NUDREN-613693 format. One record per residue: residue number from 1; x, y, z of N, C-alpha, C in turn. Coordinates in steps of 0.02 Angstrom, whole numbers, plus 50000, padded with zeros to 5 digits. Layout:
N
NUM_X_Y_Z_X_Y_Z_X_Y_Z $
...
***
This chain:
323
1_49213_50394_47267_49279_50381_47295_49294_50428_47354 $
2_49270_50492_47346_49282_50540_47399_49247_50518_47463 $
3_49183_50495_47455_49146_50472_47513_49180_50411_47545 $
4_49206_50368_47504_49239_50308_47529_49302_50327_47568 $
5_49337_50378_47541_49398_50400_47575_49382_50429_47644 $
6_49327_50470_47646_49305_50498_47710_49286_50443_47758 $
7_49250_50392_47733_49228_50336_47774_49289_50300_47804 $
8_49340_50289_47762_49401_50255_47785_49435_50295_47840 $
9_49439_50362_47830_49471_50405_47880_49434_50403_47946 $
10_49366_50407_47942_49325_50405_48002_49334_50340_48039 $
11_49332_50285_48002_49340_50219_48032_49409_50211_48065 $
12_49459_50240_48032_49527_50236_48059_49531_50273_48126 $
13_49500_50334_48129_49500_50373_48190_49463_50337_48245 $
14_49403_50309_48228_49364_50272_48277_49401_50211_48303 $
15_49435_50176_48258_49473_50116_48278_49529_50135_48325 $
16_49562_50192_48309_49616_50215_48353_49590_50233_48422 $
17_49532_50267_48424_49503_50286_48488_49482_50225_48527 $
18_49451_50176_48493_49430_50114_48527_49491_50076_48553 $
19_49544_50075_48514_49604_50040_48535_49632_50071_48598 $
20_49630_50140_48601_49655_50175_48659_49614_50157_48721 $
21_49547_50156_48714_49503_50138_48770_49515_50067_48792 $
22_49521_50022_48743_49533_49952_48761_49599_49943_48796 $
23_49649_49983_48775_49715_49979_48808_49709_50001_48880 $
24_49668_50055_48891_49657_50077_48959_49621_50023_49000 $
25_49570_49994_48971_49531_49944_49007_49573_49883_49023 $
26_49624_49870_48982_49664_49809_48991_49712_49816_49050 $
27_49724_49877_49075_49772_49886_49129_49745_49855_49194 $
28_49789_49819_49227_49771_49783_49288_49815_49808_49345 $
29_49784_49823_49402_49820_49840_49463_49806_49785_49515 $
30_49859_49751_49535_49852_49701_49588_49870_49733_49655 $
31_49831_49718_49706_49840_49749_49772_49855_49696_49824 $
32_49910_49706_49860_49928_49664_49917_49920_49706_49980 $
33_49864_49698_50015_49850_49737_50076_49859_49691_50136 $
34_49895_49716_50187_49914_49671_50242_49856_49652_50287 $
35_49811_49699_50300_49755_49684_50345_49699_49734_50333 $
36_49639_49714_50350_49582_49759_50344_49575_49799_50409 $
37_49581_49864_50404_49561_49910_50458_49551_49978_50426 $
38_49517_50024_50460_49496_50086_50427_49551_50125_50393 $
39_49610_50130_50423_49663_50170_50393_49687_50140_50326 $
40_49700_50076_50325_49724_50044_50264_49669_50040_50211 $
41_49608_50029_50233_49551_50030_50186_49545_50099_50154 $
42_49557_50152_50193_49553_50220_50167_49608_50233_50116 $
43_49667_50203_50126_49721_50209_50077_49699_50183_50009 $
44_49670_50123_50009_49649_50092_49947_49596_50135_49912 $
45_49547_50159_49951_49493_50199_49921_49521_50264_49892 $
46_49566_50297_49929_49596_50358_49903_49635_50346_49839 $
47_49672_50292_49837_49710_50273_49778_49664_50263_49718 $
48_49610_50225_49728_49564_50211_49674_49527_50274_49650 $
49_49506_50315_49698_49471_50376_49680_49516_50424_49640 $
50_49578_50430_49660_49624_50475_49626_49634_50453_49553 $
51_49644_50389_49542_49655_50364_49474_49592_50368_49432 $
52_49535_50354_49463_49472_50360_49425_49461_50432_49403 $
53_49471_50479_49448_49462_50550_49432_49514_50575_49382 $
54_49570_50540_49378_49622_50559_49329_49608_50529_49260 $
55_49553_50492_49254_49533_50466_49189_49556_50396_49173 $
56_49585_50360_49221_49609_50292_49209_49553_50241_49221 $
57_49547_50195_49175_49500_50139_49184_49541_50077_49200 $
58_49536_50054_49261_49579_50000_49285_49539_49942_49313 $
59_49568_49884_49307_49540_49825_49339_49582_49810_49401 $
60_49549_49807_49459_49584_49794_49522_49576_49722_49544 $
61_49631_49692_49565_49629_49626_49596_49656_49634_49666 $
62_49610_49638_49713_49628_49655_49782_49634_49593_49825 $
63_49691_49587_49860_49704_49530_49903_49720_49556_49973 $
64_49696_49522_50024_49707_49542_50093_49738_49485_50133 $
65_49794_49500_50167_49831_49448_50202_49804_49435_50273 $
66_49756_49475_50296_49728_49467_50363_49781_49463_50417 $
67_49830_49508_50411_49884_49516_50461_49928_49455_50468 $
68_49933_49415_50415_49974_49355_50417_50030_49361_50364 $
69_50093_49361_50388_50149_49371_50342_50155_49315_50291 $
70_50142_49254_50313_50145_49198_50267_50094_49206_50210 $
71_50035_49231_50229_49983_49244_50178_50004_49300_50131 $
72_50036_49351_50159_50060_49407_50116_50110_49382_50065 $
73_50153_49334_50085_50201_49305_50038_50166_49263_49984 $
74_50114_49226_50004_50076_49186_49956_50040_49232_49906 $
75_50013_49287_49931_49979_49335_49888_50029_49364_49837 $
76_50089_49379_49861_50140_49405_49816_50154_49356_49758 $
77_50158_49292_49775_50168_49241_49723_50109_49239_49674 $
78_50049_49245_49701_49989_49245_49659_49989_49304_49612 $
79_50012_49361_49637_50014_49422_49595_50062_49414_49537 $
80_50115_49377_49547_50161_49363_49491_50123_49332_49433 $
81_50080_49284_49448_50041_49250_49396_49989_49294_49364 $
82_49968_49348_49399_49918_49393_49371_49947_49439_49318 $
83_50013_49446_49317_50047_49489_49268_50017_49559_49265 $
84_50013_49594_49322_49980_49660_49322_50024_49713_49289 $
85_49992_49769_49274_50029_49826_49247_50060_49867_49303 $
86_50033_49860_49364_50060_49895_49422_50036_49858_49484 $
87_50078_49859_49536_50061_49828_49600_50058_49882_49654 $
88_50006_49881_49695_50001_49924_49753_50008_49880_49815 $
89_50059_49895_49856_50071_49858_49919_50054_49905_49977 $
90_50004_49887_50016_49981_49931_50070_50006_49903_50137 $
91_50050_49940_50169_50082_49925_50233_50148_49889_50223 $
92_50192_49896_50271_50261_49872_50265_50266_49797_50251 $
93_50232_49753_50289_50241_49681_50276_50222_49661_50204 $
94_50169_49689_50178_50149_49673_50109_50200_49700_50059 $
95_50226_49760_50073_50278_49788_50029_50341_49745_50030 $
96_50360_49721_50089_50419_49677_50094_50408_49612_50057 $
97_50347_49585_50063_50331_49523_50027_50338_49533_49952 $
98_50314_49590_49926_50320_49603_49855_50393_49612_49835 $
99_50432_49648_49876_50502_49660_49860_50541_49595_49856 $
100_50530_49550_49904_50564_49485_49903_50543_49443_49843 $
101_50481_49447_49825_50456_49409_49768_50486_49433_49703 $
102_50496_49499_49698_50526_49528_49638_50597_49501_49628 $
103_50634_49495_49684_50703_49470_49679_50706_49399_49652 $
104_50654_49360_49668_50653_49289_49647_50620_49278_49579 $
105_50588_49330_49553_50552_49323_49490_50571_49380_49443 $
106_50622_49368_49401_50648_49421_49356_50594_49453_49313 $
107_50541_49415_49296_50488_49443_49253_50450_49500_49287 $
108_50456_49505_49354_50421_49558_49391_50464_49621_49399 $
109_50527_49617_49377_50572_49673_49390_50559_49734_49346 $
110_50514_49726_49297_50494_49783_49256_50424_49807_49274 $
111_50392_49773_49321_50325_49793_49342_50329_49845_49398 $
112_50302_49905_49389_50305_49955_49442_50269_49931_49505 $
113_50302_49940_49562_50271_49923_49626_50271_49986_49669 $
114_50212_50006_49691_50204_50064_49734_50185_50040_49804 $
115_50218_50066_49855_50197_50052_49923_50163_50113_49952 $
116_50120_50101_50001_50085_50155_50036_50077_50135_50108 $
117_50074_50184_50154_50070_50172_50226_50129_50130_50250 $
118_50188_50147_50226_50250_50115_50248_50289_50166_50288 $
119_50309_50148_50349_50341_50195_50394_50412_50213_50373 $
120_50454_50162_50367_50525_50174_50353_50548_50129_50296 $
121_50540_50151_50233_50557_50108_50176_50631_50091_50172 $
122_50674_50132_50203_50746_50116_50203_50762_50057_50249 $
123_50740_50061_50312_50755_50007_50359_50717_49943_50340 $
124_50661_49951_50305_50623_49892_50283_50654_49859_50222 $
125_50706_49890_50194_50742_49861_50137_50705_49867_50071 $
126_50661_49917_50066_50621_49924_50005_50655_49966_49952 $
127_50693_50017_49973_50727_50061_49926_50799_50071_49949 $
128_50841_50091_49900_50911_50105_49916_50920_50177_49940 $
129_50877_50221_49916_50883_50292_49932_50814_50323_49925 $
130_50796_50369_49969_50729_50398_49967_50719_50442_49905 $
131_50773_50475_49882_50767_50518_49823_50772_50479_49758 $
132_50814_50427_49758_50822_50385_49699_50816_50312_49721 $
133_50754_50286_49723_50743_50219_49749_50785_50164_49717 $
134_50800_50171_49652_50849_50128_49621_50823_50065_49588 $
135_50760_50048_49595_50733_49988_49562_50663_50004_49537 $
136_50619_49954_49539_50551_49965_49515_50502_49978_49572 $
137_50528_49996_49631_50485_50006_49690_50494_50077_49718 $
138_50439_50111_49728_50438_50176_49762_50369_50184_49794 $
139_50356_50241_49825_50290_50250_49855_50287_50306_49905 $
140_50240_50301_49952_50230_50353_50002_50240_50326_50072 $
141_50272_50366_50113_50288_50346_50182_50244_50384_50231 $
142_50223_50350_50285_50183_50383_50337_50223_50387_50403 $
143_50288_50402_50396_50331_50407_50454_50302_50455_50506 $
144_50295_50432_50567_50263_50470_50620_50313_50518_50653 $
145_50294_50581_50661_50336_50628_50699_50328_50614_50774 $
146_50368_50568_50800_50357_50543_50868_50363_50597_50921 $
147_50404_50647_50908_50411_50701_50957_50346_50739_50966 $
148_50309_50749_50911_50246_50786_50916_50192_50743_50949 $
149_50194_50678_50939_50145_50634_50971_50156_50633_51046 $
150_50219_50627_51067_50233_50626_51138_50216_50694_51170 $
151_50228_50748_51134_50211_50815_51158_50136_50821_51171 $
152_50095_50792_51127_50023_50793_51136_50002_50755_51199 $
153_50031_50696_51210_50014_50657_51269_50035_50692_51333 $
154_50094_50722_51332_50119_50757_51391_50079_50821_51406 $
155_50050_50850_51354_50008_50908_51365_49947_50890_51408 $
156_49922_50829_51399_49865_50805_51438_49886_50771_51503 $
157_49948_50748_51506_49973_50713_51566_50042_50740_51584 $
158_50046_50803_51608_50111_50833_51621_50152_50798_51676 $
159_50118_50761_51719_50154_50727_51773_50169_50654_51757 $
160_50160_50634_51695_50168_50564_51676_50240_50540_51689 $
161_50245_50481_51720_50310_50450_51734_50323_50390_51689 $
162_50269_50355_51669_50278_50295_51628_50225_50292_51573 $
163_50247_50276_51513_50202_50271_51455_50207_50200_51427 $
164_50149_50170_51413_50149_50104_51383_50143_50108_51308 $
165_50174_50062_51273_50168_50058_51200_50156_49985_51181 $
166_50108_49972_51138_50093_49905_51115_50107_49901_51040 $
167_50146_49851_51020_50162_49845_50949_50183_49773_50933 $
168_50182_49759_50869_50204_49693_50844_50278_49698_50828 $
169_50318_49664_50867_50391_49667_50858_50413_49634_50793 $
170_50369_49598_50761_50386_49567_50697_50377_49613_50638 $
171_50348_49672_50649_50339_49720_50596_50396_49771_50598 $
172_50433_49777_50544_50491_49822_50542_50472_49894_50557 $
173_50415_49915_50529_50393_49984_50541_50378_49996_50615 $
174_50349_49947_50648_50331_49955_50719_50393_49957_50763 $
175_50442_49915_50748_50505_49917_50786_50538_49985_50779 $
176_50538_50011_50718_50570_50076_50706_50535_50131_50746 $
177_50469_50129_50748_50431_50179_50785_50442_50173_50861 $
178_50444_50111_50885_50457_50100_50956_50526_50126_50976 $
179_50575_50117_50932_50642_50143_50945_50642_50219_50947 $
180_50605_50250_50901_50600_50323_50901_50567_50348_50964 $
181_50514_50314_50985_50478_50334_51046_50523_50327_51107 $
182_50564_50275_51108_50609_50264_51164_50658_50322_51170 $
183_50682_50346_51114_50728_50404_51114_50693_50466_51142 $
184_50631_50477_51119_50595_50537_51141_50576_50534_51215 $
185_50553_50476_51239_50535_50471_51310_50597_50479_51355 $
186_50654_50453_51332_50715_50459_51371_50735_50533_51379 $
187_50722_50573_51328_50740_50644_51331_50705_50680_51387 $
188_50644_50659_51403_50603_50695_51453_50594_50655_51517 $
189_50633_50601_51525_50633_50563_51587_50572_50520_51598 $
190_50539_50497_51545_50481_50453_51551_50503_50381_51537 $
191_50480_50335_51579_50494_50264_51568_50447_50236_51515 $
192_50474_50201_51467_50433_50171_51415_50425_50097_51429 $
193_50363_50076_51441_50347_50005_51453_50321_49974_51388 $
194_50357_49925_51363_50339_49894_51299_50299_49830_51309 $
195_50246_49823_51271_50207_49760_51270_50202_49740_51197 $
196_50235_49685_51179_50236_49664_51109_50188_49607_51096 $
197_50164_49604_51035_50117_49552_51014_50142_49521_50949 $
198_50118_49461_50935_50134_49427_50872_50074_49424_50825 $
199_50015_49427_50855_49953_49423_50816_49899_49464_50851 $
200_49846_49478_50814_49793_49521_50841_49760_49492_50904 $
201_49759_49426_50909_49727_49394_50968_49768_49405_51032 $
202_49830_49430_51026_49873_49443_51084_49860_49512_51114 $
203_49824_49555_51078_49819_49625_51098_49784_49633_51166 $
204_49732_49596_51178_49694_49602_51241_49739_49590_51301 $
205_49777_49535_51300_49821_49519_51357_49879_49569_51363 $
206_49903_49592_51306_49958_49641_51307_49934_49705_51341 $
207_49872_49725_51327_49844_49784_51358_49837_49774_51433 $
208_49813_49716_51454_49804_49702_51526_49871_49704_51562 $
209_49925_49685_51527_49990_49683_51560_50016_49753_51578 $
210_49986_49805_51548_50009_49873_51561_49969_49908_51616 $
211_49913_49878_51635_49871_49908_51687_49910_49913_51753 $
212_49905_49970_51785_49939_49986_51848_50015_49996_51841 $
213_50040_49993_51779_50111_50005_51767_50124_50073_51736 $
214_50075_50099_51699_50085_50160_51660_50026_50208_51671 $
215_50037_50271_51653_49984_50321_51659_49946_50331_51593 $
216_49971_50303_51539_49937_50308_51474_49966_50256_51428 $
217_49930_50240_51375_49952_50191_51325_49950_50224_51256 $
218_50003_50210_51217_50008_50237_51149_50014_50180_51099 $
219_49979_50187_51043_49983_50137_50989_50010_50171_50927 $
220_50068_50149_50902_50094_50177_50839_50054_50151_50779 $
221_50076_50166_50720_50042_50142_50660_50060_50068_50650 $
222_50035_50027_50694_50049_49955_50693_49987_49919_50668 $
223_49994_49883_50613_49936_49852_50581_49903_49799_50624 $
224_49943_49760_50659_49917_49705_50700_49875_49732_50758 $
225_49902_49781_50793_49867_49809_50851_49806_49848_50829 $
226_49812_49887_50777_49755_49928_50754_49698_49883_50730 $
227_49714_49825_50703_49661_49780_50679_49620_49752_50737 $
228_49647_49755_50799_49611_49732_50858_49602_49788_50908 $
229_49593_49848_50883_49592_49907_50926_49536_49906_50977 $
230_49479_49878_50959_49422_49876_51005_49439_49837_51069 $
231_49478_49783_51061_49498_49743_51119_49543_49784_51166 $
232_49588_49822_51137_49632_49866_51175_49591_49921_51210 $
233_49546_49952_51172_49505_50006_51201_49462_49980_51259 $
234_49438_49919_51254_49397_49890_51308_49436_49887_51374 $
235_49499_49864_51370_49540_49860_51430_49553_49930_51458 $
236_49569_49977_51415_49585_50045_51437_49524_50079_51467 $
237_49467_50069_51436_49405_50100_51462_49387_50072_51531 $
238_49392_50006_51537_49373_49974_51600_49420_49993_51657 $
239_49483_50010_51641_49532_50025_51692_49550_50099_51696 $
240_49510_50141_51661_49523_50213_51659_49596_50228_51643 $
241_49621_50194_51592_49689_50202_51569_49688_50239_51502 $
242_49707_50302_51500_49702_50342_51439_49739_50311_51380 $
243_49706_50310_51323_49731_50277_51263_49740_50328_51207 $
244_49798_50327_51176_49814_50373_51121_49838_50333_51060 $
245_49827_50361_51001_49844_50324_50940_49881_50370_50892 $
246_49916_50338_50845_49952_50375_50793_49908_50391_50733 $
247_49856_50351_50723_49813_50363_50664_49744_50387_50687 $
248_49718_50435_50651_49656_50467_50670_49596_50421_50664 $
249_49601_50368_50623_49545_50322_50616_49533_50280_50679 $
250_49582_50280_50725_49574_50243_50788_49538_50284_50841 $
251_49529_50349_50829_49496_50391_50879_49423_50372_50889 $
252_49382_50367_50835_49313_50346_50847_49306_50275_50873 $
253_49361_50237_50871_49359_50168_50896_49379_50164_50970 $
254_49392_50221_51001_49404_50220_51073_49464_50256_51100 $
255_49506_50285_51057_49564_50323_51082_49541_50393_51103 $
256_49576_50422_51151_49561_50490_51172_49578_50540_51117 $
257_49637_50530_51087_49660_50578_51037_49711_50546_50991 $
258_49719_50577_50933_49772_50557_50886_49791_50619_50846 $
259_49855_50624_50832_49881_50676_50789_49911_50639_50730 $
260_49873_50634_50677_49895_50590_50623_49876_50612_50554 $
261_49892_50568_50507_49878_50581_50437_49806_50563_50420 $
262_49782_50593_50368_49720_50572_50336_49740_50518_50286 $
263_49725_50455_50302_49749_50401_50259_49713_50397_50192 $
264_49655_50427_50188_49622_50432_50122_49664_50478_50077 $
265_49687_50535_50104_49729_50580_50065_49796_50547_50050 $
266_49820_50507_50097_49883_50470_50087_49875_50424_50026 $
267_49818_50390_50021_49805_50347_49963_49799_50386_49899 $
268_49769_50445_49902_49763_50487_49842_49833_50509_49818 $
269_49876_50524_49866_49944_50544_49848_49980_50487_49813 $
270_49970_50426_49837_50000_50367_49804_49969_50358_49735 $
271_49903_50370_49729_49870_50365_49664_49897_50414_49614 $
272_49914_50474_49636_49943_50524_49592_50011_50501_49567 $
273_50050_50466_49610_50113_50437_49588_50102_50384_49536 $
274_50050_50342_49547_50034_50289_49498_50016_50319_49430 $
275_49979_50374_49431_49960_50407_49368_50022_50429_49330 $
276_50071_50457_49365_50133_50479_49332_50171_50420_49304 $
277_50171_50365_49340_50206_50305_49316_50171_50276_49255 $
278_50105_50275_49255_50068_50252_49196_50083_50296_49135 $
279_50100_50359_49149_50115_50406_49095_50189_50407_49076 $
280_50228_50361_49106_50298_50354_49084_50351_50367_49136 $
281_50334_50390_49196_50384_50403_49247_50417_50337_49269 $
282_50481_50340_49286_50519_50280_49306_50520_50275_49383 $
283_50495_50220_49411_50496_50213_49485_50566_50219_49514 $
284_50617_50199_49476_50686_50201_49501_50710_50272_49516 $
285_50680_50321_49481_50701_50390_49492_50643_50433_49519 $
286_50590_50400_49542_50533_50436_49571_50542_50436_49647 $
287_50555_50494_49678_50570_50496_49750_50512_50471_49793 $
288_50529_50440_49849_50479_50421_49899_50450_50485_49927 $
289_50384_50487_49934_50350_50547_49959_50324_50535_50030 $
290_50317_50589_50067_50287_50586_50134_50229_50634_50137 $
291_50183_50621_50182_50127_50667_50193_50143_50707_50256 $
292_50147_50772_50249_50171_50813_50303_50115_50842_50347 $
293_50056_50850_50321_50002_50882_50358_49973_50834_50410 $
294_49971_50855_50473_49942_50816_50527_49879_50850_50552 $
295_49831_50809_50574_49768_50836_50599_49753_50805_50667 $
296_49731_50847_50714_49714_50823_50781_49641_50802_50783 $
297_49628_50740_50804_49561_50715_50814_49552_50697_50888 $
298_49494_50714_50916_49479_50702_50986_49415_50663_50994 $
299_49412_50621_51046_49353_50582_51062_49331_50601_51133 $
300_49281_50644_51138_49261_50670_51204_49230_50617_51249 $
301_49186_50572_51224_49160_50520_51268_49215_50474_51295 $
302_49264_50457_51252_49319_50414_51275_49361_50450_51328 $
303_49372_50515_51318_49410_50554_51367_49374_50554_51435 $
304_49309_50561_51434_49270_50562_51497_49275_50494_51531 $
305_49268_50440_51492_49271_50372_51521_49339_50360_51554 $
306_49392_50386_51523_49460_50373_51548_49487_50428_51593 $
307_49443_50475_51611_49462_50526_51659_49510_50579_51633 $
308_49506_50594_51568_49551_50644_51539_49513_50709_51528 $
309_49540_50764_51553_49510_50830_51541_49547_50864_51484 $
310_49511_50879_51431_49541_50909_51372_49534_50985_51377 $
311_49590_51021_51377_49587_51094_51385_49555_51128_51324 $
312_49529_51187_51336_49494_51224_51284_49539_51238_51224 $
313_49602_51254_51238_49649_51270_51184_49657_51210_51136 $
314_49657_51150_51163_49663_51090_51121_49599_51080_51081 $
315_49542_51092_51112_49478_51086_51077_49475_51134_51018 $
316_49503_51193_51027_49501_51244_50975_49543_51226_50915 $
317_49597_51190_50925_49641_51174_50868_49627_51106_50837 $
318_49579_51069_50865_49562_51002_50838_49531_51008_50769 $
319_49550_50964_50725_49521_50962_50659_49454_50925_50659 $
320_49447_50877_50706_49384_50840_50710_49373_50819_50783 $
321_49311_50827_50807_49294_50808_50875_49235_50759_50873 $
322_49245_50701_50903_49192_50651_50908_49157_50661_50975 $
323_49091_50672_50972_49053_50687_51034_49000_50634_51047 $
***
């Protein structure tokens, strides 16, 4: 009888352990990513790596809208049917699609939704308050310090009179960044020439429209433009028009420089938030987080092609130099 009792206890412990593992394995994370490009891909990888290293065994259902808002909305509807334990929305349009879908589907209002790589969650209508989001949606913001970006460009072009900016006016985050840039350029007497696009195929012509009008071109964290960055870089290289970016992943793709976030670390930060939520934290009272550390990346071949001389002091403080 004693052996039988021990056997029962052992089996009970093993069953409990197996149940815990199965419960972990049963967790599903659905991902609504707006477009494929290095920065957003790095967000997803960082998110997955952080959760895996934290001991979570998750099943991912990854969907990509290919920079199409209508597709992002369809993906959001599909995710409702997947009944995930958590949703990751990467970039503002995908986060907005998920937020609107939640309003129309009460069964999703208890499902935690985390956004990542979202510039301004307040103006995008995602949260009521950055400290107390107020519903089942929270996440990490990549709001760009526009004053520091303009300062970097002016350091290389102190006589600049006009700066070009290319962005998708249909993206709330891009409009917000363009407005911030307009304020900063006005402070220092620089004319801001705007070239807007609706889709990635418009980027090439938008870039050509700025040739001979500006002394440099800047691209904010705009998903549509970044997804077609090579087309933009081609125009700038051929016309010796210096090109600058907000995200460091665009530097090896042809920009002279970027002072930006490490989007892999940005994804890890979002993954750490997901871990806390899986452990019982409430998204409604989980503050929106930002990534404060910026790193300077330089592309020396691109600088040479576009006629930019990078001073030694800037080379010394760069976190990464592409040669």
